[in-house]
C-alpha positions as CSV (number, residue, x, y, z in Angstrom):
1,M,0.0,0.1,0.0
2,P,1.1,3.6,-0.6
3,E,2.4,5.3,2.7
4,T,-0.2,8.2,2.0
5,P,-3.9,7.0,1.1
6,A,-4.0,5.5,-2.3
7,R,-5.7,7.7,-4.9
8,V,-8.8,5.7,-6.3
9,Y,-10.6,7.5,-9.2
10,H,-14.2,6.0,-10.0
11,V,-15.4,6.8,-13.6
12,I,-19.1,6.2,-14.7
13,T,-21.0,7.6,-17.5
14,R,-23.9,9.3,-15.6
15,M,-25.3,9.0,-12.2
16,I,-29.0,8.4,-12.6
17,V,-31.2,6.5,-10.3
18,G,-29.9,2.8,-11.0
19,G,-28.2,0.1,-9.6
20,A,-24.8,0.5,-11.0
21,Q,-24.8,4.1,-9.9
22,E,-26.1,3.3,-6.5
23,N,-23.2,0.6,-6.2
24,T,-20.8,3.0,-7.1
25,L,-22.0,5.8,-4.9
26,Y,-21.7,3.5,-1.8
27,T,-18.3,2.3,-2.6
28,C,-16.9,5.9,-3.0
29,A,-18.6,6.8,0.3
30,L,-17.8,4.0,2.5
31,L,-14.3,3.0,1.6
32,D,-12.0,3.6,4.5
33,K,-10.8,7.2,4.0
34,Q,-7.5,6.8,5.9
35,R,-6.5,4.4,3.5
36,Y,-8.3,5.4,0.2
37,Q,-8.7,9.0,-1.2
38,T,-11.4,8.4,-3.5
39,R,-13.0,10.7,-6.4
40,L,-16.1,10.1,-8.5
41,I,-16.0,11.3,-12.3
42,S,-19.3,11.2,-13.9
43,G,-21.0,12.6,-17.1
44,A,-23.7,15.4,-16.4
45,Q,-26.6,13.7,-18.2
46,T,-29.5,12.3,-16.1
47,G,-32.9,11.8,-17.7
48,S,-36.3,11.0,-16.8
49,E,-34.9,8.2,-14.6
50,G,-33.8,10.8,-12.2
51,S,-30.6,11.8,-10.9
52,L,-28.1,10.9,-8.0
53,L,-25.6,13.7,-8.3
54,E,-27.0,15.9,-5.6
55,E,-27.3,12.6,-3.5
56,T,-23.7,11.8,-4.4
57,R,-22.6,15.5,-2.9
58,T,-24.6,14.8,0.5
59,H,-22.5,11.7,1.0
60,G,-19.6,13.9,1.2
61,I,-18.0,12.4,-2.0
62,D,-15.3,14.2,-4.2
63,L,-17.5,14.4,-7.3
64,L,-16.5,16.1,-10.5
65,V,-18.7,16.2,-13.6
66,L,-17.6,16.1,-17.1
67,N,-19.9,17.6,-19.6
68,D,-18.2,15.6,-22.6
69,L,-18.5,12.3,-20.8
70,V,-22.0,11.5,-22.4
71,R,-23.8,8.0,-22.9
72,Q,-24.4,8.1,-26.9
73,I,-21.3,7.6,-29.3
74,H,-20.1,11.2,-30.1
75,P,-16.6,11.2,-31.6
76,L,-15.7,14.8,-30.6
77,K,-16.9,14.7,-27.2
78,D,-15.6,11.3,-26.7
79,L,-12.1,12.5,-27.7
80,R,-12.5,15.5,-25.5
81,A,-13.4,13.3,-22.7
82,L,-10.7,11.0,-23.3
83,I,-8.0,13.9,-23.2
84,Q,-9.8,15.3,-20.0
85,L,-9.5,11.8,-18.0
86,Y,-6.0,11.3,-19.3
87,R,-4.6,14.7,-17.9
88,L,-6.5,14.3,-14.7
89,F,-5.1,10.9,-13.9
90,R,-1.5,12.1,-15.1
91,Q,-1.7,15.2,-13.0
92,N,-3.1,13.5,-9.9
93,Q,-1.0,10.5,-9.8
94,V,-4.0,8.3,-9.5
95,H,-3.0,4.9,-8.1
96,I,-6.4,3.1,-9.2
97,V,-8.8,3.8,-11.8
98,H,-12.1,2.0,-11.2
99,T,-14.4,2.2,-14.2
100,H,-18.1,1.3,-14.2
101,S,-20.9,1.1,-17.2
102,S,-19.9,0.4,-20.8
103,K,-18.8,4.0,-22.1
104,A,-17.0,4.9,-19.2
105,G,-15.7,1.6,-19.2
106,I,-13.8,2.1,-22.5
107,L,-12.7,5.7,-22.0
108,G,-11.8,5.5,-18.6
109,R,-9.8,2.6,-18.9
110,L,-8.2,3.7,-22.3
111,A,-7.2,7.0,-20.5
112,A,-5.8,5.4,-17.5
113,R,-3.6,3.0,-19.9
114,L,-2.5,6.0,-21.6
115,A,-1.6,8.0,-18.3
116,H,0.4,4.5,-17.1
117,V,-2.2,4.5,-14.1
118,P,-0.7,1.3,-12.2
119,I,-3.9,-0.7,-11.4
120,I,-7.2,-0.4,-13.6
121,V,-10.4,-2.3,-12.6
122,H,-13.9,-2.4,-14.0
123,T,-16.9,-3.4,-12.9
124,V,-19.4,-5.4,-15.2
125,H,-22.9,-4.3,-14.2
126,G,-24.1,-6.4,-16.9
127,W,-22.2,-6.8,-20.2
128,S,-22.7,-3.9,-23.0
129,F,-23.6,-6.6,-25.4
130,H,-26.6,-8.8,-25.4
131,E,-29.1,-10.9,-27.8
132,H,-31.3,-7.8,-28.3
133,M,-28.9,-5.6,-30.3
134,S,-27.7,-5.9,-34.0
135,P,-25.1,-8.5,-34.8
136,V,-22.8,-6.0,-36.1
137,M,-23.0,-3.9,-32.7
138,R,-22.6,-6.5,-30.6
139,H,-19.4,-7.8,-32.2
140,I,-18.0,-4.3,-31.9
141,Y,-18.8,-4.3,-28.1
142,I,-17.5,-7.6,-27.7
143,L,-14.3,-6.6,-29.6
144,L,-14.0,-3.5,-27.9
145,E,-14.3,-5.2,-24.3
146,R,-11.7,-7.7,-25.5
147,W,-9.1,-5.0,-26.0
148,M,-10.0,-3.1,-22.6
149,A,-9.4,-6.5,-20.8
150,R,-5.9,-6.7,-22.1
151,F,-4.8,-3.9,-19.7
152,T,-7.4,-4.4,-16.9
153,H,-6.1,-5.6,-13.9
154,A,-9.3,-7.1,-12.3
155,L,-12.9,-7.7,-13.8
156,I,-15.6,-7.3,-10.9
157,V,-18.7,-9.0,-12.0
158,V,-22.0,-8.7,-9.8
159,A,-23.4,-12.0,-11.0
160,Q,-21.5,-15.5,-12.1
161,Q,-23.0,-15.6,-15.3
162,D,-21.2,-12.6,-16.2
163,T,-18.1,-14.5,-15.9
164,F,-19.3,-17.2,-17.9
165,K,-20.6,-14.8,-20.8
166,G,-17.5,-13.0,-20.7
167,L,-15.0,-16.0,-21.0
168,A,-17.4,-17.4,-23.9
169,A,-16.8,-14.2,-25.6
170,H,-13.2,-14.5,-25.0
171,I,-13.1,-11.4,-22.8
172,G,-10.0,-11.4,-20.5
173,E,-8.9,-14.7,-18.5
174,K,-10.6,-16.4,-15.8
175,R,-7.7,-15.1,-13.1
176,Q,-9.1,-11.4,-13.7
177,Y,-12.7,-12.1,-12.9
178,Q,-13.6,-11.5,-9.4
179,L,-17.3,-12.1,-8.1
180,I,-18.5,-9.1,-5.7
181,R,-22.2,-8.7,-5.2
182,S,-23.8,-5.4,-5.6
183,A,-24.8,-5.3,-2.1
184,I,-27.5,-3.3,0.0
185,P,-27.8,-1.9,3.3
186,L,-30.0,-4.7,4.9
187,E,-31.0,-2.7,8.0
188,I,-33.1,-0.4,5.6
189,F,-34.6,-3.2,3.9
190,D,-36.3,-4.8,6.4
191,V,-40.1,-4.9,6.4
192,R,-40.6,-4.6,10.1
193,R,-39.3,-1.2,9.9
194,Y,-42.6,-0.2,7.9
195,H,-46.0,0.4,8.4
196,R,-47.7,-1.4,5.4
197,D,-51.3,-0.3,6.0
198,A,-50.3,3.3,6.4
199,I,-48.2,3.0,3.1
200,R,-51.1,1.6,0.9
201,K,-53.4,4.1,2.4
202,E,-50.9,6.7,1.1
203,L,-51.1,5.0,-2.3
204,D,-54.8,4.8,-2.4
205,I,-54.4,0.9,-2.4
206,P,-57.0,-1.3,-0.5
207,I,-55.3,-2.6,2.7
208,H,-56.4,-6.2,2.2
209,T,-56.0,-7.1,-1.3
210,L,-52.7,-8.5,-2.9
211,V,-50.3,-6.3,-4.9
212,V,-47.9,-7.2,-7.6
213,G,-45.4,-4.9,-8.1
214,N,-42.0,-3.6,-9.7
215,V,-39.4,-0.8,-9.2
216,G,-37.6,0.2,-12.4
217,R,-37.1,2.2,-15.4
218,F,-39.6,2.4,-17.9
219,S,-37.1,1.4,-20.5
220,A,-36.6,-1.0,-23.5
221,Q,-34.3,-3.1,-21.4
222,K,-36.8,-3.4,-18.3
223,N,-39.6,-4.3,-20.7
224,P,-42.7,-2.6,-19.1
225,L,-45.3,-3.4,-21.7
226,T,-44.8,-7.1,-21.3
227,W,-45.0,-6.4,-17.6
228,I,-48.4,-4.5,-18.0
229,Q,-49.6,-7.6,-20.4
230,T,-48.9,-9.8,-17.7
231,A,-51.0,-7.8,-15.1
232,A,-53.7,-7.7,-17.6
233,E,-53.8,-11.5,-17.7
234,I,-53.6,-11.7,-13.9
235,A,-56.3,-9.0,-13.7
236,R,-58.7,-11.3,-15.9
237,K,-58.6,-14.1,-13.8
238,N,-58.3,-12.3,-10.7
239,Q,-60.4,-9.2,-10.3
240,E,-59.0,-8.2,-6.8
241,T,-55.5,-7.9,-7.3
242,F,-53.8,-4.4,-7.6
243,F,-50.5,-3.4,-9.4
244,L,-47.9,-0.9,-8.2
245,L,-45.2,0.2,-10.7
246,V,-42.6,2.6,-9.0
247,G,-40.2,4.7,-11.4
248,D,-40.0,6.5,-14.4
249,G,-38.4,6.6,-18.0
250,P,-38.6,7.1,-21.7
251,L,-41.4,4.8,-22.1
252,R,-43.8,6.2,-19.7
253,P,-46.2,7.5,-22.2
254,Q,-46.4,4.2,-23.8
255,V,-46.9,2.6,-20.1
256,E,-49.9,4.9,-19.5
257,A,-51.4,4.4,-22.9
258,R,-51.2,0.6,-22.5
259,L,-52.5,0.5,-19.1
260,R,-55.8,2.5,-20.7
261,D,-56.2,0.2,-23.5
262,L,-56.3,-2.7,-21.3
263,G,-58.8,-1.2,-18.6
264,L,-56.1,-1.3,-15.7
265,Q,-55.6,2.3,-14.9
266,D,-58.0,2.1,-12.0
267,R,-56.2,-0.9,-10.3
268,T,-52.7,0.4,-11.2
269,R,-50.4,2.8,-9.2
270,L,-47.9,4.6,-11.0
271,T,-45.8,6.5,-8.1
272,G,-43.2,8.0,-10.5
273,L,-39.7,8.2,-9.2
274,R,-39.3,7.6,-5.6
275,R,-36.1,7.4,-3.1
276,D,-38.1,5.8,-0.5
277,V,-37.7,2.3,-2.1
278,P,-38.3,0.0,1.0
279,R,-41.4,1.8,1.9
280,M,-42.9,1.0,-1.8
281,L,-41.7,-2.8,-1.6
282,A,-43.5,-2.9,1.8
283,A,-46.8,-2.1,0.1
284,M,-46.3,-5.3,-2.4
285,D,-46.8,-9.0,-2.0
286,I,-45.1,-10.4,-5.1
287,F,-42.4,-8.7,-7.2
288,L,-42.8,-9.1,-11.0
289,L,-39.6,-8.4,-13.2
290,T,-39.8,-8.8,-16.8
291,S,-36.4,-7.3,-17.8
292,L,-35.1,-8.7,-21.3
293,W,-31.5,-8.4,-20.0
294,E,-29.6,-7.9,-17.0
295,G,-26.5,-8.3,-15.1
296,L,-28.0,-8.7,-11.5
297,P,-30.3,-5.8,-10.8
298,R,-30.0,-4.4,-7.2
299,V,-33.8,-4.2,-6.9
300,L,-34.0,-8.1,-6.8
301,P,-32.1,-8.5,-3.4
302,Q,-33.8,-5.3,-2.2
303,A,-37.1,-7.2,-2.8
304,L,-36.2,-10.5,-1.4
305,A,-34.8,-8.8,1.6
306,M,-38.2,-7.3,2.2
307,G,-39.7,-10.8,1.8
308,L,-41.2,-10.4,-1.6
309,P,-41.2,-13.7,-3.9
310,I,-39.9,-12.9,-7.2
311,V,-41.5,-13.8,-10.8
312,A,-38.7,-12.9,-13.3
313,H,-37.5,-13.9,-16.7
314,R,-34.8,-16.8,-16.6
315,I,-31.9,-14.5,-18.0
316,D,-28.1,-13.7,-17.3
317,G,-27.5,-13.3,-13.4
318,I,-31.1,-13.3,-12.4
319,S,-30.9,-17.0,-11.8
320,D,-27.8,-16.4,-9.5
321,I,-30.4,-15.1,-6.9
322,V,-33.8,-16.5,-7.8
323,E,-34.2,-20.2,-7.1
324,H,-37.2,-21.3,-9.1
325,G,-39.7,-22.9,-6.5
326,V,-37.8,-21.7,-3.6
327,N,-37.9,-18.1,-3.2
328,G,-39.6,-17.4,-6.6
329,Y,-40.1,-18.4,-10.1
330,L,-38.4,-18.2,-13.6
331,C,-40.1,-18.0,-16.7
332,P,-39.2,-18.0,-20.2
333,P,-38.7,-14.5,-21.6
334,D,-42.0,-12.6,-22.9
335,D,-43.7,-15.7,-21.9
336,I,-46.8,-14.0,-20.5
337,N,-48.6,-17.2,-19.6
338,A,-46.1,-18.5,-17.5
339,L,-45.5,-15.2,-16.0
340,S,-49.1,-14.5,-15.1
341,Q,-49.5,-18.6,-13.8
342,S,-46.5,-18.1,-11.6
343,C,-48.1,-14.9,-10.0
344,L,-51.5,-16.4,-9.5
345,T,-50.1,-19.6,-7.8
346,L,-48.7,-17.3,-5.5
347,I,-51.8,-15.0,-5.2
348,E,-53.9,-18.2,-4.5
349,N,-51.7,-19.6,-2.0
350,A,-51.2,-17.8,1.0
351,S,-49.0,-20.6,2.8
352,L,-46.7,-20.8,0.0
353,R,-46.3,-17.1,-0.3
354,Q,-45.3,-16.9,3.2
355,Q,-42.8,-20.2,3.1
356,M,-41.3,-18.0,0.0
357,A,-41.1,-14.7,1.9
358,E,-39.1,-16.6,4.6
359,R,-36.8,-18.1,2.1
360,A,-36.4,-14.8,0.4
361,R,-35.2,-12.8,3.3
362,A,-32.8,-15.6,4.3
363,S,-31.3,-15.9,0.6
364,V,-29.8,-12.6,0.9
365,R,-28.6,-12.2,4.5
366,K,-24.9,-13.2,3.6
367,D,-23.9,-12.3,0.1
368,F,-25.7,-8.8,-0.1
369,D,-24.6,-7.3,3.0
370,L,-22.9,-3.8,2.0
371,R,-20.2,-4.3,4.5
372,T,-19.5,-7.7,2.7
373,M,-19.0,-5.7,-0.5
374,I,-16.8,-2.9,0.7
375,A,-14.6,-5.5,2.6
376,Q,-14.4,-7.3,-0.7
377,I,-13.4,-4.4,-2.7
378,D,-10.9,-3.2,-0.1
379,Q,-9.0,-6.6,-0.2
380,L,-9.2,-6.5,-3.9
381,Y,-7.6,-3.1,-3.9
382,E,-5.1,-4.3,-1.1
383,R,-4.1,-7.3,-3.3
384,L,-3.6,-5.5,-6.5
385,L,-1.8,-2.6,-4.8
386,S,0.6,-5.4,-3.1
387,Q,1.3,-6.9,-6.3
388,E,2.1,-3.9,-8.0
389,Q,4.6,-2.5,-5.2
390,N,6.3,-5.9,-5.4
391,S,6.7,-5.8,-9.1
392,S,8.0,-2.6,-9.1
393,E,10.8,-3.3,-6.3
């Protein structure tokens, strides 16, 4: 370890309300300040998903916003962002650059390489390539990830499936991968802290009805229109069920239109963006997720910690945490019949819901404790810094 605190710069494309961003925020805020001097570099873009920029500052994190660090491909801005990052790393003699998300992962790691930063780490919050993009773009992203992996000292994955997916695409070597779960503050996600009836009254949801819910962005990845179609099928067979959607995003107009078309608007509550996610989860009985691709979304351990059985697609890292028939059900993607039937099975069987709720809480107690995540990142940094020091002697 350096005699003075190691300078660690985290780079992320944008600090919207999302799992990768919360993971990065907690990492910067909770690492030992006597051993690590952390700085967070983010682009300025936010959007309908909401912003964590002010919350980042509230946590006392040293935040630098680069206007040229944008999500979309923009050659001129990308070049300027690369140069700005390079200069920051060189001028501040950074020990570790830790990147998050695909765009920042490319520019940040390349700038760190050019600036001769001793240690480069990247967290894979779900790979940038997936089956729902064009084959050409998928191949380009894989090539870029292979190139970056050549000079990345560690690839943190939040789901074991991302290790298998990366190695299958010939990205890096097995020794580079380390599984570190994207953890949550478990003490906050404890259903005993919240008054369920009061929250339902606030949301205008009948106290004794069953609620199927979701927390997430209204985006193509999260696939909210399939969610609503599933809700319609549930409602057709069970006229008492209510639905709760927490979040916002670019597909909000389509979501509202589909709810009207299917006659669900009176039985569905759209809360918009909420930062009191545990309270919103406390109002639910079943958590339904219809994402088309994911790493391992943080909302799943949050929902499980609150004792919610999960119904979700059998994709990517979701099967890392949802065990079919134990703490939830896994269904083929876009199989509305399987999704709705799984929810109805839980709706119609109170004892099964209770059993799964208990298993759900138990399934996240160890691996998703925030203290465990921070300790694992600390250990990784310490090991890489020791290796670097030994190699330079």
